[in-house]
N, C-alpha and C positions, 0 to 999 in steps of 0.2 A: 566580629564577622569571621566565620570559618573560611579557611583558605583551601581546605581539601574536603572532599566527601567521597564516601564509598557507597555505591549502589549496585544492585544486581545487574548482571549483564542484560542488555535490552532484548526484548522480544519484538522484532519488527514483523508485524502480522500482515504485511503486504509489500512485496518488493519485486522489482524486475531485474533479473540477473542476465538476461539476454542469452546469446549463444555465440559461438566462434571466438574470434579474438577479443571482441568487446566483453564477452563473458570472462575471458581469461584475465582481463584487466580489472573488472569490477569485483569479482568474487573474493579475491584476497583482501580487498579494502573493507569488507564487512566488519572484521574484527577491530580495525582501527577506529571505527565509528562507535565502538562500545557495545556491539550487538553479538549475542551468542546463539540466538534462535531466529530463523527467518521463515516466513510463509511465502513460498515461491510461486509467482504467477506463471500460467501455462500458455500465454499468448505469444508463442514463438512462431517461426515460419518453417514447417507447418506447425499448427498448434499441438500441444500435448493432450491427446485424446484417449490414450489407453494406459493401463497400469504399467505395461512393459515400457512404454515410452517415458513415463514419469520416473520409473526406477533407473532407466538408463541415464536420464538427465541428472538425477540425483547423484549417481556415481561420478559423473563428470564434475559436478560441483564439489563433491567431497574430495576428489583428487586435487582440486585447486585450493581448497581451504578446509582441511579436516577438523578444525577447531569449532566449526559452526554446526548446529543442528538444523537440518533442512526439512521443513514440512512441505510436502508436495501436494499438488492439486491437479485436477483434470479440467479440461475446457468443455463446458456444456455444449453439446452438439448432437445432431440427430443420430450419430453413431453410438452414443452412450446408452447403455442398457442397464436394467437392474442387475443383471448377472455380472456386468463389468464393475458396477458399484460394489457388489459383495466381494469380488476379487480384489478391488482396490483397497477396501477397508481391511481385509486380511493382510495386505502387503504394507499397511501402515500409512497409506495416503489419507490425508485428513479432510480434504475439501474438494468442492467442485465450484469452478468460477463461471459466472454467467456474464456475458458481454452482450448488450443489445447491439444489433448489427450496425457497424459503421461509426460508432460513437467515439472510438479511441484507437490507439495504435494496434494494428494486427487484429481487428475485430470484424473482418469481412465475413468470417464464418459464424458470427454471433447470431443470437436467437431473434425471432420475430414474435413468438407467442410462447407463453409458459405452459398452456394446457397440455400440449403434446408431451411434456416432460413430467407429468404428474406421477407416472409409475416409477420414474427415476427418483423423484423426490420422496416417494413412499419408501423406497428401498434405503435411501439415505437416512430417513428418519429412523428406520428399523436398526441400522448398523451404527448410527451415531456420527455420521459424517456431517460436515458443515457446508451450508450453501452460502457462497460468497457472491454478493450482488453488486455489479457496477450499476449504481443507482441513477441512471439517466435513461430517457427515451430519445430516439433519434429526432433531430430537428425536423420540423414540418411547418414551413413558413405560412402555408395556407391556413393552418390552424393556430398560428401564433406561438409556435414552439421553437425556441432557440437555446443556445448554450446557457443563457442566464436563468431560464426557468425549467430546463430539462430534468433537473434533479427533483424539484418540487412536484412536477407532473408524474414522476415515477412512483411517488410514495403510495399511491392507490394500489399499485401492484404489490408492494411490500406488505401492505395490510391484507390484501387478498390472499397472498401466499401464507402468511402467518395464520390467518383464519382457517385455511384449508389444511395446513400442516402445523398444528400448534406445538408439537414436540420437536420439530425440525429446528435445529440451531441455525440461525441465519445471521450474517454480518452485512450490514449496509456499509459498503466500502467508501473510504475517503469522502466523508460528508462535508458539505460546504455551506449548508443553509440552516437557518433557525428552524425552518419547518421540518427538516430531517431530524434535528436534535429532538424536537418535541415529539415527533412520531415514534422514534426509537424508545424514548422514555415511556411512552404510553403502552407499548406493545408487550412489555414484560420480559421475563428472565431468559427466554430463548432467542431474543433479538438483541444484537449488539451492534457496535459501530466503530469503525476505525477513523482516525483523524491524522492528517499528515502534519509534519513540522511546518511546511510552507503555508498551508491553509490557516494555521494559527497566526500568521503574520500578514499575509497578502489580502488585498481587496482588488476590485476590478481595475482601479487606476494603476495598480502595480504591474499588471501584465499587458494591458492595452498599449501596444507599441513597444513592449519589451519582451523579446523572444524567449529569454531564459527563465522567465516567470510564467510562461504559457504552458498550461497542462490541461488535461481533461479529468475530472470536471474543473472548469475555470473557477478561480476565486471570485466570490460574489461581493455583497454589499457590506459596509461597516457593521450593520446590526447582525448580519449573519456571522461575521468573524467574532463578534462579541458573544454570540450564543455558543460558539465552539469554546471560546475561552472560559465562559462561565461554567459550562458543564465540567470542564477539567478542574477548575477551582473548587467546584462542589465535591470533587472526588467520586463522581458517579462510577460504579464498578463495571458498567457495560460499555464504557467508552475508553478506547486504548489506542496505542500507537500502531499505525500502519503507514509507513512512510510514502508508499507509492513512488519510491525513488525510481526514476526511469531515465537512464542515460541514453543520450543521442549524440552522434558526432556533431561537433560545432557547426559544420557547414549545413547540416540538416536543420539545426535550430535557427540558423541565420539565413535560411533559404531566400533566394531572390527570384524575381520573375514569376513564372507560373507555378513554381513549386510551393506547396504549403509548408508552413513552419511545423516541425515535428512537435507533438505534445508530450511534455515530460519535464520534470524538475529532478535534478540529480543531487541527492542528499546523503547517500550511503557513507562516504568517507568520514563525515563529521557529524553523524546523526545525533548522538547524545549531547555533544557540545552545543549544537544548534538549539536543542530543546532546553538544556540547562540554562543557557544564556537568556532565552526568552522567558522561561519560568521565573527566573530571578527578577527580571524586569517587571513581570506581572505580579510578583509577590506571592508565588505559589510553588516555590522550590521544594516545599515539603510534599508536594504531589508527584514529584518526578518519578520515583520508583514505582508507584502504583500505575501511572500512565504508561511508562516505557517498558514495564516488565510484568508486574503482578496481575493486573486486570486481564491482559490478553492471555496469559498462561492459564488463569482460572477458567476463563470462558472456553478455551480450547481443551480443557481438562488435561493439561500437561503436568508432568512431574518435574518441576524446576528446582527441586530442593538442592541439587548439586550443580546448578547452572553456573556458579561462579560469580565473581564481582568485578567491578571496574572502578578505578579511582580517578576522580577528576580534580584538577587543581585550578584555583582562581589565577589564571595567567592569560593575559591578552595575547592573541595570536591571529595572524592574517590567513584568510582562505586564499589559496593560490588562484591565479587567473584561469589556468587550464590544467588538466591532467592528461598526459600524453600516452598514446599507445600506437601500435603498428597494426594495420588491418590485414585482411587476408591477401591483399595485393601487394604487401610489403610497403605500403604507403603510410607515411606519418599522419596520424589523426589525433584529435583531442576532444575531450568532453569538458564543458564548463560547469563546475560545481555551483550549487546554490550559494548566493552571497559572495561570489568571486570578488577578490580584492578588498573585502571588508573584514572587520575584526570581530572575534568572539571573545567573551569573558572567560569561559571555562574551556579547559583543555584536558584531554585524557593523558594520563602519565603512566598508567599500568592497568 
């Protein structure tokens, strides 16, 4: 049994790097997780809605960790125009992120209907930008919609968008259901899907009552998790890593009283070791490089030929209970990483 392995640096095609002091803590940790390319989410406060805002944010990230390639995105909003799309494409911005209103962190400016954005999507199709879809619809209890079926109810919109814009590359983000896997496979080469490390492990029992496993979309049923695992084992080229790593201060995750628990799982610092450990347990370690690097790079049409490599060693190590930082008020804060206090089999050594 091999004790070391070398794989290409990871391409994390969905990550939250935040802003302010939390951004300053998180961004340097990307490299230690074995990742060399990240697709950065735009749901800041305020959201990243213009090319200039995205480039300014990119410069901040590069100053904190210049070893990483940052792929930037814009937040789909009424202010976005076809002209801004063309400007963004020329500036190297690769995607536009759609958030249904109110379904996740900082989505109050999210969309309510796609038809108004058809001219934007037409321009994106023309210039080769990618549409990234948070694949849920808002809860509507009168119509039987909640967090457990919000993703499956969204899939009709994915199909409609693909039918209307067949050449527009789209990514269904952080899929959690068997239905989503099947739909993406049906729709063909311009539709892909990201899968997180934690959704390959968790089911509903693992987050109900456990704050640090709570994210949006929530982990679903065992058969849904199995569908995610199966498509990875098959080596399907349109399914790839998007960690959706989303750090929140510990007190926001463990909120009490009338405050809601913040949605997000923090995997950035140990991302490839999480996945390598799981893939070995699942008997698909040979799929690691495709899932964590090659498939995403190919779909996004990236030249990753000089992206570099990372070496992992079979060495048991513990995930710390907390990662500390100082906030804007000079107060000590911490973030709890995924699987805090537990052991992983694989460790990055270079």
